[in-house]
C-alpha positions as CSV (number, residue, x, y, z in Angstrom):
1,X,0.0,-0.2,0.0
2,X,1.3,3.4,-0.7
3,X,0.2,7.1,-0.8
4,X,-1.8,6.7,-4.0
5,X,-4.3,4.5,-2.7
6,X,-4.6,6.2,0.3
7,X,-4.7,9.7,-0.5
8,X,-8.1,9.8,-1.7
9,X,-9.9,9.4,1.4
10,X,-7.5,11.2,3.5
11,X,-6.8,14.2,1.1
12,X,-6.1,16.7,3.9
13,X,-3.2,14.5,5.6
14,X,-1.7,14.2,2.0
15,X,-1.5,18.0,1.6
16,X,1.0,18.3,4.8
17,X,4.8,17.1,4.5
18,X,4.5,15.0,7.7
19,X,0.8,14.4,7.3
20,X,0.9,10.6,6.4
21,X,2.7,9.7,9.4
22,X,-0.1,9.3,11.6
23,X,-1.8,7.1,9.0
24,X,1.2,5.0,8.5
25,X,1.7,4.6,12.3
26,X,-1.7,3.5,12.5
27,X,-1.6,1.0,9.5
28,X,2.2,0.0,9.3
29,X,3.5,0.7,13.0
30,X,6.3,-2.0,13.0
31,X,7.6,-0.8,9.4
32,X,10.9,1.1,9.7
33,X,10.2,4.6,8.9
34,X,13.7,6.3,9.2
35,X,17.0,4.5,9.8
36,X,20.8,5.5,9.8
37,X,24.1,4.4,11.6
38,X,22.7,6.0,14.6
39,X,19.6,3.7,15.1
40,X,16.0,3.4,13.4
41,X,12.5,4.4,14.2
42,X,9.5,2.5,13.2
43,X,6.3,4.6,11.6
44,X,4.7,4.0,15.2
45,X,7.7,5.0,17.6
46,X,8.2,8.0,15.0
47,X,4.7,9.3,15.4
48,X,4.5,8.9,18.9
49,X,8.1,10.8,19.3
50,X,7.1,13.7,17.1
51,X,3.8,14.2,18.8
52,X,5.7,14.5,22.0
53,X,8.2,16.8,20.7
54,X,5.7,18.8,19.0
55,X,3.7,19.4,22.2
56,X,6.4,20.7,23.8
57,X,7.1,23.2,21.1
58,X,3.4,24.5,21.5
59,X,3.4,24.6,25.2
60,X,6.8,26.6,25.0
61,X,5.2,28.9,22.5
62,X,8.2,28.3,20.5
63,X,8.9,31.0,17.8
64,X,7.6,30.6,14.3
65,X,10.8,29.5,12.5
66,X,13.3,27.1,14.5
67,X,16.9,26.6,13.4
68,X,17.7,22.7,13.9
69,X,20.7,21.6,16.0
70,X,23.6,21.0,13.5
71,X,25.6,19.1,15.9
72,X,22.8,16.4,16.3
73,X,22.7,13.5,14.2
74,X,21.0,13.0,11.1
75,X,18.5,10.9,12.4
76,X,17.8,13.1,15.2
77,X,17.7,16.1,13.3
78,X,15.0,14.4,11.0
79,X,12.7,13.8,14.1
80,X,13.1,17.3,15.4
81,X,12.4,18.4,12.0
82,X,9.2,16.4,11.5
83,X,8.3,17.9,15.1
84,X,8.7,21.4,14.3
85,X,6.6,21.3,11.1
86,X,3.9,19.0,13.1
87,X,3.6,22.0,15.5
88,X,2.6,24.1,12.7
89,X,6.3,26.1,12.7
90,X,8.9,26.3,10.2
91,X,12.2,24.3,10.4
92,X,15.4,26.0,9.0
93,X,18.0,23.4,8.4
94,X,21.7,24.5,9.2
95,X,24.8,23.3,7.6
96,X,27.2,21.7,10.1
97,X,30.2,23.3,8.2
98,X,28.9,27.1,8.6
99,X,31.4,29.0,10.7
100,X,30.3,30.7,13.8
101,X,29.9,34.0,12.1
102,X,27.8,32.8,9.4
103,X,25.4,30.9,11.7
104,X,25.2,34.1,14.1
105,X,23.9,35.9,10.8
106,X,21.5,33.4,10.1
107,X,20.3,33.5,13.7
108,X,19.8,37.1,13.4
109,X,17.3,36.8,10.7
110,X,15.2,34.3,12.5
111,X,12.1,35.7,14.5
112,X,12.2,35.9,18.1
113,X,8.5,36.4,19.4
114,X,6.5,33.6,20.9
115,X,4.3,31.7,18.5
116,X,0.8,30.4,19.2
117,X,0.3,28.1,16.6
118,X,-0.6,24.6,17.4
119,X,-0.9,22.9,14.0
120,X,0.1,23.1,10.4
121,X,-1.6,24.4,7.2
122,X,-1.0,23.4,3.8
123,X,-0.2,26.6,2.3
124,X,2.1,27.8,5.5
125,X,5.8,27.8,5.3
126,X,7.4,24.6,7.0
127,X,10.8,24.3,5.5
128,X,13.9,27.1,5.2
129,X,16.6,25.5,3.4
130,X,20.1,27.4,2.7
131,X,22.1,27.7,-0.5
132,X,25.1,29.8,-1.2
133,X,24.9,32.6,-3.0
134,X,27.8,34.7,-5.2
135,X,29.2,35.8,-1.9
136,X,29.3,32.9,-0.4
137,X,26.8,33.8,2.5
138,X,24.0,31.4,2.4
139,X,20.9,32.4,0.6
140,X,17.7,31.3,2.6
141,X,14.5,30.1,0.7
142,X,11.6,29.5,2.1
143,X,8.5,26.5,1.1
144,X,5.1,25.8,2.1
145,X,3.8,22.3,2.3
146,X,1.9,22.1,-0.9
147,X,5.2,22.8,-3.0
148,X,6.6,19.7,-1.8
149,X,3.4,17.2,-1.6
150,X,2.7,18.3,-4.9
151,X,6.4,17.0,-5.9
152,X,5.7,13.8,-4.0
153,X,2.4,13.4,-6.0
154,X,3.5,14.1,-9.3
155,X,6.8,12.1,-8.6
156,X,4.4,9.5,-8.2
157,X,2.4,10.1,-11.0
158,X,5.3,10.6,-13.7
159,X,7.8,8.1,-12.4
160,X,5.4,5.3,-11.6
161,X,4.9,3.2,-8.3
162,X,8.6,2.3,-8.6
163,X,9.2,5.4,-6.8
164,X,7.3,4.5,-3.7
165,X,9.6,2.3,-2.2
166,X,12.4,2.0,0.3
167,X,15.0,4.8,-0.3
168,X,18.5,5.4,0.3
169,X,19.1,8.9,0.7
170,X,22.8,9.1,1.8
171,X,23.6,12.7,2.1
172,X,23.3,15.6,4.8
173,X,20.0,17.2,5.1
174,X,21.3,20.7,4.8
175,X,21.1,19.5,1.2
176,X,17.3,19.8,0.0
177,X,17.7,16.6,-2.3
178,X,18.5,14.2,0.6
179,X,15.7,16.3,3.1
180,X,13.3,15.6,0.3
181,X,14.3,11.9,0.0
182,X,13.6,11.2,3.6
183,X,10.4,13.1,3.6
184,X,9.5,11.2,0.5
185,X,10.1,8.0,2.4
186,X,7.4,9.1,5.1
187,X,5.1,10.5,2.7
188,X,4.8,7.2,0.6
189,X,5.0,5.0,3.6
190,X,7.9,3.2,2.6
191,X,10.7,4.6,4.8
192,X,13.9,6.1,4.3
193,X,17.7,5.0,4.9
194,X,20.3,8.0,5.6
195,X,23.8,8.1,6.3
196,X,25.3,9.9,9.1
197,X,28.5,10.5,7.0
198,X,28.5,9.7,2.9
199,X,30.5,6.3,2.2
200,X,30.3,4.6,-1.3
201,X,31.4,1.5,0.2
202,X,28.5,1.5,2.8
203,X,26.1,2.5,0.2
204,X,26.9,-0.5,-2.1
205,X,26.8,-3.0,0.7
206,X,23.5,-1.5,1.9
207,X,22.0,-1.8,-1.6
208,X,23.4,-5.3,-2.4
209,X,21.3,-6.4,1.1
210,X,18.4,-6.4,-1.3
211,X,15.7,-4.4,0.8
212,X,16.3,-1.0,-0.6
213,X,15.1,-0.7,-4.2
214,X,15.5,3.0,-4.7
215,X,18.2,5.3,-4.4
216,X,18.5,9.2,-4.4
217,X,22.0,10.5,-5.1
218,X,24.2,13.7,-6.5
219,X,26.6,12.9,-9.6
220,X,29.6,12.9,-7.5
221,X,28.6,10.1,-5.0
222,X,27.5,7.7,-8.0
223,X,31.1,8.3,-9.4
224,X,32.5,7.3,-6.1
225,X,30.4,4.2,-5.9
226,X,31.4,3.2,-9.5
227,X,35.2,3.8,-8.8
228,X,34.7,1.6,-5.5
229,X,33.1,-1.2,-7.4
230,X,35.6,-1.3,-10.1
231,X,38.2,-1.2,-7.6
232,X,36.9,-3.9,-5.5
233,X,35.3,-6.0,-8.9
234,X,32.1,-5.9,-7.0
235,X,29.5,-8.1,-8.8
236,X,26.2,-6.3,-10.2
237,X,23.7,-5.1,-7.7
238,X,20.2,-5.9,-9.5
239,X,18.0,-5.4,-6.4
240,X,18.2,-1.9,-7.1
241,X,15.0,-0.8,-9.2
242,X,15.1,3.1,-9.4
243,X,18.1,5.5,-9.3
244,X,17.1,9.3,-9.3
245,X,19.9,11.7,-9.9
246,X,20.1,15.6,-9.3
247,X,22.1,18.0,-7.8
248,X,24.3,18.7,-10.7
249,X,24.6,17.6,-14.2
250,X,25.0,13.9,-14.9
251,X,27.8,13.3,-17.4
252,X,26.0,10.7,-19.7
253,X,29.0,9.1,-20.6
254,X,29.0,7.3,-17.2
255,X,25.6,5.9,-17.6
256,X,26.8,2.6,-19.3
257,X,28.8,2.0,-16.3
258,X,26.2,2.6,-13.9
259,X,23.7,0.3,-16.2
260,X,26.3,-2.2,-15.7
261,X,26.4,-1.9,-11.8
262,X,22.6,-1.8,-11.3
263,X,21.5,-4.0,-14.4
264,X,17.8,-3.6,-13.5
265,X,17.6,-0.1,-12.1
266,X,15.6,2.4,-14.3
267,X,17.9,5.7,-14.2
268,X,16.2,9.1,-14.0
269,X,17.8,12.4,-13.8
270,X,15.9,15.7,-13.0
271,X,16.5,19.3,-13.3
272,X,14.9,21.5,-10.7
273,X,16.0,24.5,-8.6
274,X,15.8,25.3,-4.7
275,X,13.1,27.9,-5.7
276,X,11.2,25.7,-8.0
277,X,11.7,22.2,-7.0
278,X,11.2,19.9,-10.1
279,X,11.2,21.4,-13.4
280,X,12.1,18.6,-16.3
281,X,13.3,14.7,-15.9
282,X,14.3,12.3,-18.4
283,X,15.7,8.6,-18.5
284,X,19.5,9.1,-18.3
285,X,20.3,8.4,-22.0
286,X,24.1,8.6,-23.2
287,X,22.9,9.6,-26.5
288,X,21.4,12.6,-25.8
289,X,22.9,15.8,-25.9
290,X,24.9,17.3,-22.7
291,X,22.4,20.1,-22.7
292,X,19.2,18.4,-22.7
293,X,17.7,18.0,-19.2
294,X,14.1,16.4,-20.2
295,X,10.5,17.1,-20.6
296,X,8.6,19.2,-17.7
297,X,6.8,17.4,-15.0
298,X,3.4,16.9,-16.0
299,X,2.4,19.9,-13.3
300,X,4.9,22.3,-15.1
301,X,4.5,24.7,-17.7
302,X,7.6,26.2,-19.4
303,X,8.1,29.6,-21.2
304,X,11.2,30.5,-23.1
305,X,11.7,34.4,-23.4
306,X,14.0,36.7,-25.1
307,X,16.3,38.5,-22.8
308,X,16.6,42.3,-23.0
309,X,15.3,45.4,-21.1
310,X,12.2,45.2,-22.6
311,X,11.5,41.3,-22.4
312,X,13.2,40.0,-19.4
313,X,11.9,42.1,-16.4
314,X,8.2,42.9,-17.8
315,X,5.0,40.8,-18.6
316,X,4.6,39.4,-21.8
317,X,1.3,39.1,-23.4
318,X,2.1,35.7,-24.7
319,X,4.2,33.0,-22.9
320,X,5.9,31.4,-26.2
321,X,7.9,28.3,-25.7
322,X,9.0,28.4,-29.3
323,X,11.3,31.6,-29.1
324,X,14.2,30.9,-31.4
325,X,17.6,30.4,-29.8
326,X,18.2,30.4,-25.8
327,X,16.2,32.7,-23.8
328,X,15.6,32.9,-20.0
329,X,13.6,30.0,-18.7
330,X,10.4,31.0,-16.9
331,X,8.5,28.1,-15.1
332,X,4.6,27.8,-13.8
333,X,3.9,25.0,-11.2
334,X,2.3,24.5,-8.0
335,X,6.1,23.5,-6.5
336,X,7.4,27.1,-6.4
337,X,9.1,28.7,-3.4
338,X,7.4,31.4,-1.2
339,X,10.4,33.9,-0.9
340,X,13.8,34.4,0.5
341,X,14.7,34.7,4.2
342,X,17.1,37.4,5.5
343,X,19.3,40.0,4.1
344,X,21.8,38.0,2.5
345,X,20.2,37.3,-1.0
346,X,20.3,39.4,-4.0
347,X,16.9,40.9,-4.9
348,X,17.4,39.9,-8.8
349,X,18.2,36.2,-8.3
350,X,14.8,35.4,-9.6
351,X,12.2,37.0,-11.9
352,X,8.8,37.0,-11.1
353,X,5.9,37.6,-13.6
354,X,2.6,36.8,-12.0
355,X,2.6,33.2,-11.2
356,X,5.6,32.5,-13.4
357,X,9.2,32.4,-12.1
358,X,12.7,32.3,-13.5
359,X,15.9,31.5,-11.8
360,X,17.8,33.2,-14.4
361,X,18.9,30.0,-16.4
362,X,18.7,30.3,-20.0
363,X,18.0,27.4,-22.7
364,X,15.6,26.3,-25.3
365,X,13.0,23.6,-26.2
366,X,14.2,21.3,-28.8
367,X,11.9,19.7,-31.7
368,X,11.6,16.9,-29.3
369,X,10.1,18.8,-26.6
370,X,13.1,18.5,-24.5
371,X,14.2,21.5,-22.4
372,X,18.2,22.3,-23.2
373,X,19.9,24.2,-20.6
374,X,22.7,26.6,-21.8
375,X,23.6,28.2,-18.6
376,X,23.0,30.7,-16.0
377,X,22.5,34.1,-17.4
378,X,25.3,35.9,-14.9
379,X,27.6,33.6,-16.1
380,X,27.2,34.2,-19.9
381,X,30.5,35.7,-21.5
382,X,30.4,37.9,-24.3
383,X,33.7,37.3,-26.4
384,X,34.2,38.9,-30.0
385,X,30.6,40.0,-30.1
386,X,29.3,36.5,-29.6
387,X,27.4,35.0,-26.5
388,X,29.0,31.9,-24.9
389,X,28.0,30.0,-21.8
390,X,30.9,28.6,-19.8
391,X,28.6,25.2,-19.1
392,X,28.7,24.3,-22.8
393,X,32.5,24.2,-23.0
394,X,32.7,22.7,-19.7
395,X,30.5,19.7,-20.2
396,X,32.4,19.1,-23.5
397,X,35.9,19.0,-21.7
398,X,34.5,17.4,-18.6
399,X,33.3,14.4,-21.1
400,X,37.2,13.6,-21.8
401,X,38.2,10.7,-19.1
402,X,41.4,12.5,-18.3
403,X,39.6,15.6,-17.1
404,X,38.1,15.5,-13.6
405,X,36.9,19.1,-13.1
406,X,36.9,22.1,-15.3
407,X,35.8,25.8,-14.9
408,X,35.9,28.4,-17.7
409,X,35.9,32.0,-17.2
410,X,36.3,35.1,-18.9
411,X,39.6,37.8,-18.6
412,X,39.2,41.1,-19.8
413,X,40.5,41.8,-23.3
414,X,41.2,45.0,-25.4
415,X,40.4,43.4,-28.6
416,X,37.8,40.7,-27.8
417,X,36.1,42.4,-24.8
418,X,36.7,39.0,-23.1
419,X,39.2,36.3,-23.5
420,X,38.2,32.9,-22.5
């Protein structure tokens, strides 16, 4: 049984990120909901503990937004996260690597006044994540429940029932991808396995046991797994049924090796953003060009708009996806973020036009209906009067087996404007 069959009679619960926990605690109390090296919680145990911690926050009239303790284990932080959002408050997730000065700056953004909230609402903020801006100071972004529950729903719709199975999400929850993976495991009622510290060898050993059919990972983790498997000459792991990749561009030259290691797994890569959640997805096909990131999710509409003073910043009468050449990618979906938090973000980091949003990525939609990314508008270089996106050259160079990492930049040049 998964959320697909349960959502109809309990629609209210399924509009909250933590909502189905109560349902699964009643119907699957002994199934492990969360697990890491630090221990495990069944759905029954987890629900009881979350209710207790939530009640304490309500009794204390805790502020509307709370920063989770970065010194606790990943497992304990997830329980705290669920308790905070159960109480109707918003959980801000700190990065353990923040310097004291950065943490103090973040704490200065948070509300201090007591809060009377006792329960959560679907359109209320539940999560504040942080992504580094160009200055290196974290940029806080705020999400409401529906922006994630709609992501869970459309993932089930577009990927199929294979996604609603026990999932390994082996990264820090300060990275929203792994927090999402954990909450997805709760929402679907299948449970999630975390790692307190990423280890390629332990990931492979856990997957080989056969009770974790799904893996959520970033490309660097998968490459380390491939290297470890090759070094140790590990046997293929046919028990894995689904691998979802995000967080950075997957170099599809490695897809054959990944398929050899996980011969029965469907390999899906998806493009998204902290501010937009899911945008587009595709099966990892090594034959596709490196710019392709897939077709939009079924609840996402895309608009490609020309840049320029009269086009990028203002409302357009027509939202035309057939704009010739690369343009700003605008997104309309129920999964968009609410707003930024604090004073460290650039007010021009995103563009809004009614219910449309652009994170200033540029690209086009090809003849197959695939979204193709050119790069970030702020990184575009103008050399000899031509626009060049560093990502295009970086992707080409990174496909060479002798190149581990590459970064392209422009240097002032009197003749060319910029020399690459």
